[in-house]
N, C-alpha and C positions, 0 to 999 in steps of 0.2 A: 375553319374550326372555332368553335365557340371557346370563350375565355374559360368556361367552367371544364369543358371537355380537355382543353390544353392543361389545365391545371391538374386534373386527374391523371393525364398521361405523364407529367413531370414528376409527379409524386411516386406513380408506379415505377418510372425508370430510376428514381432515386433509391427507392427501398429494393429493387432489383440489384442495383450496385452494391448496397450494403449487404445484401444476401449472399453475394458470390466474392466480394472483396476480400482479400487477405493480406496479411503483411509477411514480408520474406523473413528468414531468421536475421539476416543482417540487419534489417529495419527494426526489429523487436529488440536486438542487442544494443543498437544505437539508442533507441528510445529508453532502454533501461537504464544505460549509462547516463543520459541526459537527465533522467528522473533522479538519479543519485546525485548528480552535481546540484540539482535543486534542493535535494534534502540536505547535503553538506552545507550549502549556502545558508538555508534556514537555521541549522544548528549554530553555525558561526554567529548569525544574527541574534539568536537567543542569548548565547553566552555573552555578547557584547552589551546586550541590554541588561543582563544581570551584573556585569562589571561595572558599567557606567551609572546604572539606575535611571537612564534617561527613557521615559515612557514614549517619546515621540515616535520610534520606529516600531512599535508594537503592532501597529495596523500592517506593516510589512510582513509579519510572521504570517498572519492570515492569508494575505496575497500569495506568499510562496506556497502554503498549504493547498489553497483553492486552485493554483496553478498545477500542482501535482495531481490533484483530483480530475481536473479536467483533461489533462493528458492521459491519464489511466482510463477514464470513461471513454474517450475517444478510441484509443488503442483497442479496448475490449470489443468495440462494435465491428473492428476489421480484423478479428483474430478467429471468429467463429468458424472460418473454414480453412484455416490455416493447418495444412497436414503436420503429423507427427515428424519430429527432425529425425532423420536417419544418418545424416553425414556426422562423423565424430567431431570434425573440426567446429562445424556449425553449432552443434550441441553444446561444445565447450564454450564458444562465443556467447551464447544466450545465458548458459548458467553463470558465467564470469559477470556478465551484465545484472543479472539477477541477484547474485550475492552483493554486487556492489550497491545496488539499490537498497537491499535488506540492511545492509551495514550502515547506510545513511540514515534509514528509518531508526534502527538501533540508538545511533549518536543523537538524532534529533529527539527522541523520546526521552533519552537519558538526560539531555540538556534541559529540556523542560521540567523533568522532575527535579532536578537539582536548582533550577532557578525559579520553582513555583512560589516559594516564600517572597523573594524579591519582587517578582512579577505582581503579584497579588498586592503587595504593599505600595507599590507605584501606580497600579490601576487596577482598581477593584473589579472591573469588568472581566478581567482575565479568569475569574475564579469559575465562570460559567461559559464563557466565549472560547477558551482555549480547550476544554474538555469537550465541547461541542465540535470544534475543528477536528480534534483527534478523532472523535467517533466518525466523523464523516469520512476522513481519510482511511480509517480502519475498514470502514464499511465497503469502500472502493477497491482496496487493494486485498483484503483478507478474509471479510464475512459474506458479502453479496447481498443486495436488496433490490427493490423495485427501481434503483437508478440505473441498474445494469440490464443490458439486452445482449445475449440472456442473462439471466440473474445468476450468474457465477462471477465471483470477485477475480480480480486481476491475476493474483498468485494461482488460483486454480486453473486459469487458462494457460498461463506460462508453464506450470508444472505438467498440464496435458500435453505439452508439446515434446516432453521427454518419454522416450519407451517406458513402459511399466516396469521392466526389468533392469533399468539404467540406474547407475548408482548416483547420478544427477537428480533422478526423481526422488529417490530416498532422501538425499540431502537437501534438497529444496523443500519437501514436505516438512522435515525438522526445522528448517530456517522458519518457515511458515508459522508454525507453532510457537516460536520464540519471540515472533513479531506481537503476537497476541499479548503475552505477558509485559513486554516493554511498554505497549500501548496502555495497558491496564494500570501499570505503576504510574505512568505519566498522568493518567486522569485521576488517580487515587491522591496523588501529589496536590491536586486542586480541589478535589471533592471527596473527603473522607467518607462521606455517607455512601457514596458509590463504591468505594473501595470495601468497605464493611459488609456490604450486600452482594458483592460479586467476587469476592476473594476466594470462596471455595469453588465456584465455577471455572475460575481460571487456574487454581491449583489442580483441579481434575483434569483440565486440558493438557496442562504441563506435564502431569504424571503419565498421560497417554502418548506423550510424544514419543517420537522414534527412539531418541537418545535416552529417555527415561525407561523405556521397555527394554532395551539393550543393557542399560546398568543393572536393571533387576534381574534379568537372566544371568548376568556375569556375577552375581551375589549369591546365585543358588548353588 
């Protein structure tokens, strides 16, 4: 077999593996919890830098975020054919992992927001670098773009594992909408021009969230 033909066969086998590969609900839950640990670790690092005013570990923030993005992009490739979860215990495990990861993102973004002034004062490159890192992470978990195969973000894939009539599906959708706002606020803290031009867009998304719609119905 020629080297070219062998290479073509190898690529075909790899593509076939990606097409049929799936993750079990247990693997997904474990990955979500590991991502949450990385998110909380990044938050603690941000707060430590804010407290000590030591710019040395700033590059470690980028490493933590890049690691989360890499894990997310890898998981998305192997979730394409994962079936909807029908076992309630498995559904709960995945949702708890999802909520844990979402909470870590909330806290990381809030830490970046509250530490923005300090970070910019000790390292001016953070004014552009951190918003860039946030947008990349947000694209991977919540928006979706050309980095993803298929072009659906991580949270869409996770939420799609819950039955449409499941309470976990509705709750997870609501939490996803809140991640948008936390990311927006963190970017805004570093780049006010971004905040001024996008505030209306994010406010509209927030108003359309499940929680917001329920509150409006309740006030009628």
